[in-house]
C-alpha positions as CSV (number, residue, x, y, z in Angstrom):
1,X,0.3,-0.2,0.0
2,X,1.2,3.3,-1.0
3,X,0.7,6.2,1.2
4,X,2.2,9.5,2.5
5,X,3.8,8.9,5.5
6,X,1.8,11.6,7.4
7,X,-1.3,9.3,6.7
8,X,0.5,6.0,7.7
9,X,0.9,7.7,11.0
10,X,-2.2,8.2,11.7
11,X,-4.4,5.7,14.0
12,X,-7.9,7.0,12.8
13,X,-8.9,8.2,9.3
14,X,-9.4,12.0,8.9
15,X,-12.3,13.3,6.5
16,X,-10.0,14.2,3.7
17,X,-12.3,15.6,1.2
18,X,-12.2,13.4,-1.7
19,X,-14.4,14.3,-4.2
20,X,-15.3,13.1,-7.9
21,X,-13.2,15.3,-10.3
22,X,-15.7,16.3,-12.7
23,X,-13.6,17.4,-15.6
24,X,-13.0,16.0,-19.2
25,X,-9.3,15.1,-18.3
26,X,-10.5,12.6,-15.6
27,X,-13.4,11.1,-17.8
28,X,-13.2,7.4,-18.4
29,X,-14.9,6.5,-21.6
30,X,-16.3,3.0,-22.3
31,X,-18.9,1.5,-24.6
32,X,-21.6,2.3,-21.9
33,X,-21.0,6.2,-22.5
34,X,-19.3,6.7,-25.6
35,X,-22.4,8.5,-27.6
36,X,-23.1,10.6,-24.5
37,X,-19.4,11.5,-24.4
38,X,-19.3,11.8,-28.0
39,X,-22.5,14.4,-27.8
40,X,-20.6,16.4,-25.2
41,X,-17.2,16.7,-26.9
42,X,-19.1,17.7,-30.4
43,X,-20.8,21.0,-28.7
44,X,-21.3,23.9,-29.4
45,X,-21.5,21.8,-33.1
46,X,-24.9,20.0,-32.1
47,X,-27.4,19.3,-34.5
48,X,-30.2,20.5,-32.6
49,X,-29.8,23.4,-29.7
50,X,-31.4,21.0,-27.0
51,X,-30.3,17.7,-26.1
52,X,-31.4,14.9,-23.8
53,X,-29.1,12.5,-21.9
54,X,-31.1,9.7,-20.6
55,X,-30.0,6.8,-18.8
56,X,-30.2,5.1,-15.2
57,X,-29.1,6.4,-12.0
58,X,-25.8,5.9,-11.2
59,X,-24.6,5.9,-15.5
60,X,-22.8,9.4,-14.9
61,X,-25.1,11.7,-16.5
62,X,-24.5,14.2,-13.8
63,X,-20.6,14.2,-14.4
64,X,-21.3,14.8,-18.4
65,X,-23.9,17.4,-17.8
66,X,-21.3,19.2,-15.0
67,X,-18.6,18.8,-17.9
68,X,-20.7,20.3,-20.7
69,X,-22.0,23.2,-18.3
70,X,-18.4,24.3,-17.1
71,X,-17.6,24.3,-21.0
72,X,-20.8,26.3,-21.9
73,X,-20.7,28.4,-19.2
74,X,-24.2,27.3,-18.7
75,X,-26.8,28.2,-16.0
76,X,-27.8,25.5,-13.8
77,X,-31.5,24.9,-13.4
78,X,-33.3,22.3,-10.8
79,X,-36.6,20.7,-12.7
80,X,-38.5,22.5,-10.2
81,X,-37.0,26.2,-10.7
82,X,-37.5,26.4,-14.5
83,X,-38.7,29.9,-14.5
84,X,-35.3,31.2,-12.8
85,X,-34.0,30.6,-16.1
86,X,-35.9,32.9,-18.3
87,X,-34.0,36.1,-18.3
88,X,-30.9,33.9,-18.7
89,X,-32.0,32.2,-21.6
90,X,-33.2,35.9,-23.4
91,X,-29.5,36.8,-22.5
92,X,-27.9,33.8,-24.6
93,X,-26.8,32.0,-21.7
94,X,-26.8,28.3,-22.2
95,X,-29.0,26.1,-20.0
96,X,-28.5,22.7,-18.0
97,X,-31.4,21.0,-16.2
98,X,-30.4,18.0,-14.6
99,X,-32.7,15.4,-13.3
100,X,-36.1,15.7,-14.9
101,X,-38.5,13.3,-13.4
102,X,-41.5,11.5,-15.3
103,X,-44.8,13.5,-14.7
104,X,-42.7,16.3,-12.3
105,X,-42.1,18.7,-15.0
106,X,-43.6,22.4,-15.8
107,X,-44.5,21.7,-19.0
108,X,-45.4,25.3,-20.2
109,X,-42.3,26.4,-18.4
110,X,-40.1,24.4,-20.0
111,X,-42.0,25.1,-23.6
112,X,-41.1,28.6,-23.2
113,X,-37.6,28.2,-21.9
114,X,-36.9,25.8,-25.0
115,X,-38.1,28.7,-27.1
116,X,-36.0,31.5,-25.5
117,X,-33.2,29.2,-25.9
118,X,-34.0,28.6,-29.5
119,X,-34.7,32.2,-30.6
120,X,-31.3,33.1,-28.8
121,X,-29.4,30.7,-30.7
122,X,-28.2,29.1,-27.5
123,X,-28.3,25.4,-26.2
124,X,-29.8,23.5,-23.5
125,X,-29.0,20.1,-22.2
126,X,-31.4,17.9,-20.0
127,X,-30.7,14.6,-18.3
128,X,-33.4,12.3,-17.1
129,X,-33.8,8.5,-16.1
130,X,-36.1,8.1,-18.7
131,X,-36.4,9.0,-22.6
132,X,-38.7,12.2,-23.4
133,X,-41.6,10.2,-24.7
134,X,-41.9,8.8,-21.3
135,X,-42.1,12.1,-19.4
136,X,-45.9,12.3,-19.7
137,X,-45.9,15.4,-21.6
138,X,-49.4,16.4,-22.6
139,X,-48.9,20.0,-24.0
140,X,-48.7,19.5,-28.2
141,X,-46.2,22.0,-28.9
142,X,-43.8,20.7,-25.9
143,X,-43.9,17.2,-27.4
144,X,-43.1,18.7,-30.7
145,X,-40.2,20.6,-29.4
146,X,-38.6,17.6,-27.5
147,X,-39.0,15.5,-30.9
148,X,-36.9,17.8,-32.4
149,X,-34.2,17.5,-29.5
150,X,-31.0,15.1,-30.0
151,X,-31.6,12.3,-27.5
152,X,-28.8,10.2,-26.5
153,X,-29.1,7.1,-24.1
154,X,-26.1,6.4,-21.8
155,X,-25.8,2.9,-20.6
156,X,-25.6,1.3,-17.2
157,X,-22.0,1.2,-16.1
158,X,-19.9,-1.8,-17.9
159,X,-17.1,-3.4,-16.3
160,X,-14.9,-1.4,-18.3
161,X,-16.4,1.8,-16.9
162,X,-16.4,0.8,-13.5
163,X,-13.0,-0.9,-13.4
164,X,-11.3,2.4,-14.4
165,X,-13.4,4.5,-11.9
166,X,-12.6,2.4,-9.2
167,X,-9.2,2.4,-10.1
168,X,-9.0,6.0,-10.4
169,X,-10.6,6.4,-7.5
170,X,-8.0,4.6,-5.3
171,X,-5.3,6.1,-7.3
172,X,-6.4,9.6,-6.1
173,X,-6.2,8.1,-2.7
174,X,-2.7,7.2,-3.4
175,X,-4.1,3.6,-2.7
176,X,-2.6,0.6,-4.7
177,X,-5.0,-2.1,-5.4
178,X,-4.4,-5.1,-7.5
179,X,-6.6,-5.9,-10.2
180,X,-8.3,-8.8,-9.2
181,X,-9.6,-6.9,-6.0
182,X,-11.4,-4.6,-8.6
183,X,-12.6,-7.2,-10.3
184,X,-14.2,-8.6,-7.3
185,X,-15.5,-5.3,-6.4
186,X,-17.2,-5.2,-9.9
187,X,-18.7,-8.4,-9.5
188,X,-20.5,-7.6,-6.0
189,X,-21.6,-3.8,-6.0
190,X,-24.1,-2.1,-7.8
191,X,-23.8,-1.1,-11.3
192,X,-23.3,2.5,-10.6
193,X,-20.5,5.3,-10.3
194,X,-21.9,6.8,-7.3
195,X,-22.1,3.1,-5.4
196,X,-18.5,2.7,-6.7
197,X,-17.6,5.9,-4.9
198,X,-19.1,5.5,-1.7
199,X,-17.4,1.6,-1.5
200,X,-14.1,3.1,-2.7
201,X,-14.6,5.6,0.7
202,X,-15.6,2.9,2.7
203,X,-12.6,0.6,2.0
204,X,-10.2,3.3,2.4
205,X,-11.3,4.3,5.7
206,X,-11.5,0.9,7.1
207,X,-7.8,0.4,5.5
208,X,-6.8,3.2,7.4
209,X,-8.1,2.2,10.4
210,X,-6.8,-1.5,10.3
211,X,-3.6,-0.1,8.9
212,X,-4.2,-2.7,6.1
213,X,-3.9,-2.9,2.6
214,X,-7.0,-3.2,0.6
215,X,-7.1,-6.9,-0.2
216,X,-9.7,-9.2,-1.9
217,X,-10.5,-10.3,2.0
218,X,-11.1,-6.8,3.2
219,X,-13.1,-6.1,0.3
220,X,-15.0,-9.3,1.2
221,X,-15.5,-8.2,4.7
222,X,-16.6,-4.6,4.1
223,X,-19.2,-5.6,1.1
224,X,-20.5,-8.1,3.5
225,X,-20.6,-5.7,6.5
226,X,-22.6,-3.3,4.4
227,X,-24.8,-6.0,2.6
228,X,-26.0,-7.0,6.5
229,X,-26.8,-3.6,6.6
230,X,-23.9,-2.5,9.0
231,X,-23.1,0.4,6.3
232,X,-25.1,2.9,5.0
233,X,-24.3,2.1,1.0
234,X,-27.6,0.0,0.7
235,X,-26.0,-2.3,-1.5
């Protein structure tokens, strides 16, 4: 195990504030997210001013959306606060709406916001667990606007993506982990990037407490404890 000497000396772990790096350079690309990454990379050469990233929870939609928002200097809106973006859209600012859920969208507000984005020759990116056709849209004009949007699916993380993310998260903590341990984790955890991050956090913390390397035995012990409800990851 490779760690800074001052961390080695601590008996109990500190909260070192390990957060995911939401940058293009830190993005790991696999077949599961390749189409979505290509969409973000193509901006501003989009075929439509409005794009939708659709995929399951934990697939990395918000990571990609944040990369795009940083590049586009976008205004970030919650699905419940669409009205807060009207002025920004009129000024030509790009708009990000992360996490639209089926049946929970102010359809009139979204329609007007899309119109303002189009009029200003700007851009909008929306993320959702479902495709727009499943959002329960009843406003015909909004349905028409969404049919004209570019819709890209981002899949459930595959083995390649999970392995890359887990390996990088350990590397960020200056922890060496063997490939067979990563493979074991992939076989046991929920296929979610957020879950992968929380499992790495728990393993890192436990290894520090026990002054141990991150081994398959330790990984099995931690995941078993989490499976039995002794942790808070809900695996």
